[in-house]
C-alpha positions in Angstrom: 90.5 -42.3 38.1 90.0 -45.2 40.5 92.4 -47.8 41.5 91.3 -51.4 42.2 93.0 -54.3 43.8 91.9 -57.7 45.0 94.0 -58.4 48.2 91.8 -60.8 50.1 89.5 -63.8 49.5 87.0 -65.3 52.0 85.3 -68.6 52.0 81.7 -68.5 52.9 79.9 -71.5 54.4 76.2 -71.2 53.8 74.5 -74.4 55.0 75.7 -77.2 52.7 77.2 -74.9 50.1 80.6 -73.3 50.2 81.7 -70.3 48.0 84.5 -67.8 47.7 84.2 -64.0 47.8 86.9 -61.7 46.5 87.4 -58.5 48.4 87.9 -55.6 45.9 89.6 -52.5 47.3 88.6 -49.4 45.4 90.5 -46.2 46.0 89.0 -43.1 44.5 90.7 -39.9 45.6 90.9 -40.2 49.4 88.1 -42.7 49.8 88.6 -46.4 50.2 85.7 -48.8 49.6 85.8 -52.6 50.0 83.3 -54.6 48.1 83.0 -58.4 48.1 82.0 -60.2 44.9 81.6 -63.8 43.9 83.1 -65.3 40.8 79.6 -65.5 39.3 79.2 -61.8 39.7 82.4 -61.1 37.9 81.2 -63.4 35.1 78.0 -61.4 34.9 80.0 -58.2 34.6 82.1 -59.8 31.9 78.9 -60.8 30.0 77.5 -57.2 30.3 80.9 -55.7 29.1 80.9 -58.1 26.1 77.7 -56.5 24.9 79.4 -53.0 25.1 82.9 -53.9 23.9 84.3 -56.8 21.9 87.9 -56.3 22.8 88.0 -57.4 26.4 90.9 -58.9 28.4 90.9 -62.6 28.9 88.5 -63.7 31.6 89.4 -66.6 34.0 87.5 -69.8 33.3 85.6 -71.8 35.7 87.6 -74.4 37.5 86.7 -77.9 38.7 88.4 -77.6 42.1 87.2 -74.0 42.7 87.8 -74.2 46.6 91.4 -75.4 46.2 93.8 -72.7 47.7 96.0 -72.7 44.6 93.0 -72.3 42.3 91.5 -69.5 44.4 94.8 -67.6 44.5 95.4 -67.9 40.7 91.8 -66.8 40.1 92.3 -63.9 42.5 95.3 -62.7 40.5 93.6 -63.1 37.2 90.4 -61.3 38.3 92.5 -58.4 39.7 94.4 -58.1 36.4 91.1 -58.2 34.5 89.6 -55.4 36.6 92.7 -53.3 36.4 92.8 -53.6 32.6 89.2 -52.5 32.4 89.8 -49.6 34.6 92.8 -48.4 32.5 90.6 -48.2 29.4 88.7 -45.3 30.6 85.7 -46.0 28.2 82.6 -44.2 29.3 80.2 -47.1 28.6 82.6 -49.5 30.3 83.0 -47.3 33.2 79.1 -47.1 33.7 78.9 -50.9 34.0 82.0 -51.1 36.1 80.7 -48.4 38.5 77.5 -50.3 38.9 79.3 -53.5 39.6 81.6 -51.8 42.2 78.8 -49.7 43.7 80.6 -46.5 43.0 78.3 -43.5 42.9 75.3 -45.5 44.1 73.4 -44.6 47.2 72.9 -48.2 48.1 76.2 -50.0 48.7 75.3 -53.4 49.9 78.1 -55.8 50.7 80.6 -53.0 51.0 82.6 -51.1 53.7 83.5 -47.5 53.1 86.5 -45.7 54.7 87.8 -42.2 54.3 91.5 -41.9 54.3 93.0 -38.8 56.1 95.1 -37.5 53.2 96.9 -39.3 50.5 98.9 -42.3 51.8 102.1 -43.0 49.9 103.4 -46.5 50.1 107.0 -45.2 50.3 106.5 -43.1 53.5 106.0 -44.7 56.9 103.0 -43.5 58.8 104.9 -43.8 62.1 108.7 -43.7 62.8 110.3 -45.5 65.6 113.7 -44.3 66.9 116.6 -46.6 67.6 116.1 -46.0 71.3 112.6 -47.3 71.2 113.6 -50.4 69.3 116.2 -51.2 71.9 113.8 -50.5 74.8 111.1 -52.8 73.4 113.4 -55.4 72.0 114.7 -56.2 75.5 111.3 -56.6 77.1 109.8 -60.0 77.9 107.7 -61.1 74.9 105.0 -62.4 77.3 104.0 -58.8 78.2 100.4 -58.3 77.0 100.7 -54.6 76.4 104.0 -54.4 74.4 102.2 -53.3 71.1 100.1 -50.8 73.0 103.2 -49.4 74.8 105.1 -49.2 71.6 102.4 -47.4 69.7 101.8 -45.0 72.7 105.6 -44.3 72.9 105.8 -43.7 69.1 102.9 -41.3 69.0 103.6 -39.4 72.2 107.5 -39.3 72.0 109.1 -35.9 71.5 111.8 -37.1 69.2 109.6 -38.5 66.5 108.8 -36.3 63.5 
């Protein structure tokens, strides 16, 4: 089973035209893939799915002020909900069209970045722990120090009292 989220949007300026892409995060096992898609590509997916299944979730309509921040954020949420609903259905025919749209299982993954996660990451467990001493040490430093973040990460990783 895959998990999909749309966490980011990006405005692309291409000559005189401006359009928005939606960054879809796909987690499948321990693999994370990020694919950017335009609204028109989502619409094409919806049309293809309509031929397969009549009972689809509500699809976001075209908007007049499509580059307005509120419109883009609302559309992002609606598209995310739409994709998540389709993924939950688990229908084989729908999954084939969805996998093609997301580039899952294809050798050519244009417009995507692939990452392998080192194990399963739980959102409830911190990846690093900072002891109270480290917090006190770094909270008293001058904020103008360029390497405060690097020093903190090094101390957290190489400290003997972190578990």
